[in-house]
PAZAPA-4460 file (N, C-alpha, C; in steps of 0.05 Angstrom, whole numbers, plus 32768, in hexadecimal, padded with zeros to 4 digits):
% residues 154
    n_x    n_y    n_z   ca_x   ca_y   ca_z    c_x    c_y    c_z   seq   type   mol
   82A8   7C35   7A8D   828C   7C2F   7A8C   827B   7C3C   7AA2     1      M     A
   8287   7C3D   7ABA   8278   7C49   7AD0   8274   7C67   7ACC     2      L     A
   8288   7C75   7ABF   8285   7C91   7AB9   826C   7C96   7AA9     3      L     A
   8268   7C86   7A94   8250   7C8A   7A82   8236   7C84   7A91     4      W     A
   8237   7C72   7AA4   821F   7C6B   7AB3   8219   7C85   7AC5     5      I     A
   822C   7C8F   7AD2   8227   7CA7   7AE3   821E   7CBE   7AD3     6      W     A
   822B   7CC4   7ABC   8223   7CD9   7AAB   8207   7CD5   7A9E     7      L     A
   8202   7CBD   7A96   81E6   7CB7   7A8B   81D1   7CBB   7AA1     8      G     A
   81D7   7CB1   7AB9   81C5   7CB5   7ACF   81C0   7CD2   7AD5     9      M     A
   81D5   7CE3   7AD4   81D2   7CFF   7AD9   81C0   7D0C   7AC4    10      A     A
   81C6   7D05   7AAB   81B5   7D10   7A95   8197   7D08   7A97    11      A     A
   8193   7CEE   7A9E   8177   7CE5   7AA2   8169   7CF4   7AB9    12      L     A
   8177   7CF7   7ACF   816C   7D05   7AE5   8166   7D23   7ADF    13      L     A
   8178   7D2F   7AD0   8172   7D4B   7AC8   8159   7D4D   7AB8    14      I     A
   8156   7D39   7AA5   813D   7D38   7A95   8124   7D34   7AA7    15      L     A
   8126   7D22   7AB9   8110   7D1E   7ACC   8109   7D37   7ADB    16      V     A
   811E   7D46   7AE4   8119   7D5F   7AF3   810B   7D74   7AE2    17      E     A
   8112   7D75   7AC9   8106   7D88   7AB7   80E9   7D82   7AB2    18      L     A
   80E3   7D67   7AB4   80C6   7D60   7AB0   80B5   7D62   7AC8    19      L     A
   80C2   7D60   7AE1   80B1   7D5F   7AF9   80B4   7D78   7B0A    20      T     A
   80CA   7D86   7B09   80CE   7D9E   7B19   80CB   7D98   7B38    21      I     A
   80D4   7D80   7B41   80D0   7D78   7B5C   80E8   7D7F   7B6E    22      A     A
   80FF   7D87   7B62   8116   7D8E   7B70   8121   7D76   7B80    23      F     A
   8120   7D5E   7B76   812C   7D47   7B82   8141   7D3B   7B6E    24      V     A
   8137   7D37   7B55   8149   7D2A   7B41   8160   7D3B   7B3C    25      A     A
   815F   7D56   7B3E   8177   7D67   7B39   818D   7D61   7B4C    26      S     A
   8185   7D5C   7B66   8199   7D55   7B7A   81A7   7D3B   7B74    27      Y     A
   8197   7D27   7B6B   81A3   7D0E   7B64   81B5   7D10   7B4B    28      L     A
   81AC   7D22   7B38   81BD   7D27   7B20   81D9   7D32   7B29    29      A     A
   81D9   7D46   7B3A   81F2   7D51   7B44   8203   7D3D   7B52    30      V     A
   81F4   7D2B   7B61   8204   7D15   7B6F   8210   7D02   7B5A    31      G     A
   8201   7CFC   7B45   820D   7CEB   7B30   8225   7CF8   7B23    32      A     A
   8223   7D11   7B1E   823B   7D20   7B12   8252   7D1F   7B26    33      L     A
   824D   7D22   7B3F   8263   7D21   7B53   826E   7D04   7B54    34      A     A
   825D   7CF0   7B51   8267   7CD4   7B50   8278   7CCF   7B38    35      A     A
   8271   7CDC   7B21   8281   7CD9   7B09   829D   7CE7   7B0D    36      A     A
   829D   7CFC   7B1C   82B6   7D09   7B24   82C6   7CF8   7B36    37      G     A
   82B9   7CEA   7B48   82C7   7CD7   7B5A   82D2   7CC0   7B49    38      A     A
   82C5   7CB7   7B36   82D0   7CA3   7B23   82E9   7CAC   7B16    39      W     A
   82E7   7CC6   7B0C   82FE   7CD2   7AFD   8318   7CD3   7B0E    40      A     A
   8315   7CD7   7B28   832D   7CD9   7B39   8333   7CBD   7B46    41      I     A
   8326   7CA8   7B3E   832D   7C8C   7B46   831F   7C81   7B5D    42      G     A
   8309   7C8B   7B66   82FA   7C7F   7B7C   82EF   7C63   7B72    43      F     A
   82EE   7C50   7B85   82E1   7C37   7B7E   82C2   7C3B   7B7D    44      P     A
   82B4   7C27   7B74   8297   7C29   7B71   828A   7C31   7B8C    45      L     A
   8292   7C25   7BA2   8287   7C2C   7BBD   828B   7C49   7BC3    46      A     A
   82A2   7C53   7BBD   82A8   7C70   7BC0   8298   7C82   7BB0    47      G     A
   8294   7C7A   7B97   8283   7C89   7B85   8266   7C8A   7B8F    48      Q     A
   825D   7C73   7B98   8241   7C72   7BA3   823E   7C83   7BBC    49      A     A
   8254   7C83   7BCD   8254   7C93   7BE5   8253   7CB2   7BDE    50      A     A
   8263   7CBA   7BC9   8262   7CD5   7BC0   8248   7CDD   7BB6    51      V     A
   823B   7CCB   7BA5   8220   7CD0   7B9B   820E   7CD5   7BB1    52      F     A
   820C   7CC4   7BC5   81F9   7CC7   7BDA   81FF   7CDF   7BEB    53      C     A
   8218   7CE4   7BF2   821F   7CFA   7C03   8217   7D15   7BF5    54      A     A
   821E   7D18   7BDB   8219   7D31   7BCD   81FA   7D34   7BCA    55      V     A
   81ED   7D1F   7BC2   81CF   7D21   7BBE   81C1   7D28   7BD7    56      S     A
   81C6   7D1A   7BEC   81B7   7D20   7C05   81C0   7D3A   7C12    57      V     A
   81DA   7D41   7C10   81E4   7D5A   7C1A   81D6   7D72   7C0D    58      G     A
   81D6   7D72   7BF2   81C9   7D88   7BE4   81AC   7D8A   7BEA    59      L     A
   819F   7D72   7BEB   8181   7D72   7BF1   817C   7D7E   7C0C    60      L     A
   818C   7D76   7C1F   8188   7D80   7C3B   818D   7D9E   7C3E    61      A     A
   81A1   7DA8   7C2F   81A9   7DC4   7C32   8198   7DD8   7C22    62      L     A
   818D   7DD0   7C0B   8181   7DE3   7BF9   8165   7DDF   7BF1    63      T     A
   8158   7DC7   7BF3   813E   7DC2   7BE7   8129   7DD4   7BF2    64      R     A
   8128   7DD9   7C0D   8113   7DEA   7C18   8114   7E06   7C0D    65      R     A
   812C   7E11   7C0B   8130   7E2B   7C00   8126   7E2D   7BE4    66      V     A
   812F   7E1A   7BD3   8127   7E1A   7BB6   8108   7E18   7BB4    67      L     A
   80FC   7E06   7BC3   80DF   7E03   7BC1   80D0   7E1D   7BC8    68      L     A
   80DA   7E2A   7BDD   80CD   7E44   7BE5   80D0   7E59   7BCF    69      R     A
   80E8   7E59   7BC2   80EB   7E6D   7BAB   80D9   7E67   7B94    70      L     A
   80D6   7E4D   7B8E   80C7   7E46   7B76   80A8   7E4A   7B7C    71      V     A
   80A0   7E45   7B94   8083   7E48   7B9A   807B   7E65   7B9E    72      R     A
   808E   7E78   7BA2   8087   7E93   7BA6   807D   7E9F   7B8C    73      M     A
   8064   7EAA   7B8C   8059   7EB4   7B73   8069   7ECC   7B6A    74      P     A
   8069   7ECF   7B4F   8079   7EE5   7B43   806C   7EFF   7B4C    75      R     A
   807E   7F13   7B51   8074   7F2E   7B58   806D   7F30   7B76    76      G     A
   806F   7F1B   7B84   8066   7F1C   7BA0   8077   7F2F   7BB0    77      L     A
   8091   7F32   7BAD   80A1   7F44   7BBE   8097   7F61   7BBC    78      P     A
   808A   7F69   7BA5   8082   7F85   7BA2   8064   7F88   7BA9    79      D     A
   8056   7F73   7BB1   803A   7F73   7BB6   8034   7F7C   7BD2    80      T     A
   8024   7F91   7BD6   801B   7F99   7BF0   800A   7F82   7BFD    81      P     A
   800D   7F7C   7C16   7FFF   7F68   7C24   800C   7F4D   7C22    82      G     A
   8025   7F4A   7C16   8031   7F30   7C13   8036   7F23   7C2E    83      R     A
   8038   7F33   7C43   803B   7F27   7C5E   8024   7F16   7C68    84      E     A
   800D   7F18   7C58   7FF5   7F09   7C60   7FF8   7EEB   7C58    85      L     A
   8008   7EE6   7C43   800A   7ECB   7C3A   8015   7EB8   7C51    86      I     A
   8007   7EA3   7C55   800E   7E90   7C6B   7FFF   7E96   7C84    87      G     A
   7FF2   7EAD   7C87   7FE4   7EB4   7C9F   7FCA   7EA6   7CA1    88      R     A
   7FBF   7EA4   7CB9   7FA6   7E96   7CBD   7F90   7EAB   7CC1    89      V     A
   7F79   7EA6   7CB7   7F61   7EB8   7CBA   7F48   7EA6   7CBE    90      G     A
   7F32   7EB5   7CC2   7F18   7EA8   7CC7   7F04   7EB4   7CB2    91      V     A
   7EF6   7EA1   7CA5   7EE2   7EA8   7C92   7ECA   7EB6   7CA1    92      V     A
   7EC5   7ECF   7C98   7EAE   7EDE   7CA5   7E95   7EDE   7C92    93      T     A
   7E99   7EDA   7C79   7E83   7ED7   7C66   7E89   7EC0   7C54    94      R     A
   7E77   7EAC   7C52   7E7D   7E93   7C44   7E89   7E98   7C27    95      E     A
   7E9D   7E88   7C22   7EAA   7E89   7C08   7E9F   7E72   7BF7    96      I     A
   7E91   7E7A   7BE1   7E84   7E66   7BD0   7E97   7E5C   7BBA    97      G     A
   7E8F   7E46   7BAC   7EA0   7E3C   7B97   7EA6   7E50   7B81    98      P     A
   7E92   7E61   7B7B   7E96   7E74   7B65   7E91   7E90   7B6D    99      H     A
   7E93   7E96   7B88   7E8F   7EB2   7B91   7EA1   7EB7   7BA9   100      R     A
   7EA8   7ED0   7BAA   7EBB   7ED7   7BC0   7EAB   7EDB   7BDB   101      A     A
   7EB9   7ED7   7BF0   7EAF   7EDB   7C0B   7EC2   7EF0   7C19   102      G     A
   7EC2   7EED   7C33   7ED3   7EFF   7C42   7EE1   7EF1   7C59   103      Q     A
   7EFA   7EF9   7C5F   7F09   7EEC   7C76   7F14   7F04   7C88   104      V     A
   7F18   7EFE   7CA1   7F25   7F11   7CB2   7F40   7F05   7CB8   105      R     A
   7F55   7F15   7CB1   7F70   7F0D   7CB6   7F7C   7F22   7CCA   106      I     A
   7F81   7F19   7CE2   7F87   7F2B   7CF7   7F6E   7F3C   7CFE   107      G     A
   7F70   7F56   7CFA   7F57   7F67   7CFD   7F4C   7F71   7CE3   108      T     A
   7F59   7F69   7CCD   7F51   7F74   7CB3   7F3F   7F61   7CA3   109      D     A
   7F29   7F6C   7C98   7F18   7F5C   7C86   7F24   7F5B   7C6A   110      P     A
   7F23   7F44   7C5C   7F2D   7F42   7C41   7F19   7F32   7C30   111      W     A
   7F15   7F3B   7C18   7F05   7F2B   7C05   7F16   7F12   7C00   112      T     A
   7F08   7EFB   7BFE   7F16   7EE2   7BFB   7F08   7ECF   7BE7   113      A     A
   7F18   7EBF   7BDA   7F0E   7EAA   7BCA   7F1C   7E8F   7BD1   114      R     A
   7F11   7E79   7BCA   7F1E   7E60   7BD1   7F37   7E5C   7BBE   115      A     A
   7F4C   7E53   7BCB   7F65   7E4E   7BBB   7F62   7E36   7BA8   116      Y     A
   7F56   7E22   7BB3   7F50   7E0A   7BA2   7F35   7DFE   7BAB   117      T     A
   7F2A   7DED   7B9A   7F12   7DDF   7BA1   7EF8   7DEC   7B9B   118      G     A
   7EE3   7DDC   7B98   7EC9   7DE6   7B92   7EB6   7DE7   7BAB   119      D     A
   7EBF   7DDF   7BC2   7EAF   7DDE   7BD9   7EAD   7DFA   7BE6   120      D     A
   7E96   7E02   7BF0   7E94   7E1B   7BFE   7EA5   7E1A   7C19   121      P     A
   7EAE   7E32   7C21   7EBC   7E32   7C3B   7EAA   7E43   7C4E   122      I     A
   7E9C   7E37   7C60   7E89   7E45   7C72   7E95   7E59   7C85   123      P     A
   7E85   7E6B   7C8D   7E8D   7E80   7CA1   7E97   7E72   7CBA   124      A     A
   7EAB   7E7D   7CC7   7EB7   7E71   7CE0   7ECE   7E5D   7CDA   125      G     A
   7ED3   7E57   7CC1   7EE9   7E45   7CBA   7F04   7E52   7CBB   126      T     A
   7F17   7E46   7CC8   7F33   7E50   7CC8   7F3F   7E4A   7CAD   127      A     A
   7F4C   7E5E   7CA1   7F58   7E5C   7C86   7F75   7E67   7C87   128      V     A
   7F84   7E5D   7C74   7FA0   7E67   7C71   7FA1   7E77   7C56   129      E     A
   7FAE   7E8D   7C56   7FB0   7E9E   7C3D   7FC6   7E91   7C2D   130      V     A
   7FBF   7E89   7C15   7FD2   7E7B   7C03   7FDE   7E8F   7BEF   131      M     A
   7FCF   7EA2   7BE7   7FD7   7EB4   7BD1   7FC6   7ECE   7BD2   132      L     A
   7FD0   7EE4   7BC8   7FC0   7EFC   7BC4   7FBE   7F01   7BA7   133      L     A
   7FA6   7F08   7B9E   7FA0   7F12   7B83   7F94   7F2D   7B86   134      E     A
   7FA4   7F41   7B84   7F9B   7F5D   7B87   7F92   7F5F   7BA5   135      G     A
   7F79   7F67   7BAA   7F70   7F6A   7BC6   7F60   7F52   7BCE   136      A     A
   7F62   7F3B   7BC0   7F53   7F23   7BC7   7F67   7F0F   7BD1   137      T     A
   7F62   7F03   7BE9   7F72   7EEE   7BF4   7F67   7ED4   7BEA   138      A     A
   7F78   7EC3   7BE1   7F72   7EA8   7BD9   7F78   7E96   7BF1   139      L     A
   7F64   7E88   7BFC   7F67   7E7B   7C16   7F61   7E5D   7C13   140      V     A
   7F6C   7E4D   7C26   7F68   7E31   7C27   7F60   7E2A   7C44   141      H     A
   7F4A   7E1A   7C47   7F42   7E13   7C62   7F56   7E03   7C70   142      P     A
   7F59   7E08   7C8B   7F6C   7DF8   7C9B   7F5C   7DE0   7CA7   143      L     A
   7F6A   7DCB   7CAC   7F5C   7DB4   7CBA   7F54   7DBC   7CD6   144      P     A
   7F3D   7DB2   7CDE   7F33   7DBA   7CF8   7F44   7DAD   7D0E   145      E     A
   7F4E   7DBD   7D20   7F5D   7DB4   7D38   7F53   7DC2   7D50   146      R     A
   7F49   7DB4   7D64   7F3E   7DC2   7D7B   7F53   7DD1   7D8B   147      P     A
   7F6D   7DCA   7D89   7F81   7DD7   7D99   7F8E   7DEE   7D8B   148      D     A
   7F86   7DF3   7D72   7F94   7E0A   7D62   7F82   7E23   7D64   149      A     A
   7F90   7E3B   7D67   7F80   7E53   7D67   7F75   7E58   7D4B   150      P     A
   7F5E   7E66   7D4B   7F4F   7E6C   7D33   7F5B   7E84   7D23   151      L     A
   7F67   7E96   7D31   7F6F   7EAF   7D24   7F8D   7EB4   7D27   152      V     A
   7F9A   7EBC   7D12   7FB6   7EC6   7D12   7FB5   7EE1   7D19   153      D     A
   7FBF   7EEA   7D31   7FBC   7F04   7D3A   7FD1   7F17   7D35   154      G     A
***
């Protein structure tokens, strides 16, 4: 009976992962499969639960950050000139409107820029992070104001 519970749990978690793409349920599904394996070799319920927890948490700790980075990387990015700008901080030099481009300075270079998300304008002087490049246009997101943080990534 426990075998079917572990296998059913694994199948349900795989379905949840396919629907959410959060990279959490898949680790639990692998843990459930490992617990089913522990059942097959005769572990008691407490041992099966320990295997489930150890495998799920271990995989999560070892691989989740890497997988999320790979999934969030836009397609074609490795061949895109300027890809090193993603994640850098710049300063808006010409206001970015909700439906019009502005300009940012990243290091010493000026770039045409649009807001990555939102309909609010980004005023000149605002520190922004480059989230994505579309051609020669940087898609930027304003950073929270912090008096102790430098304004420019140099």
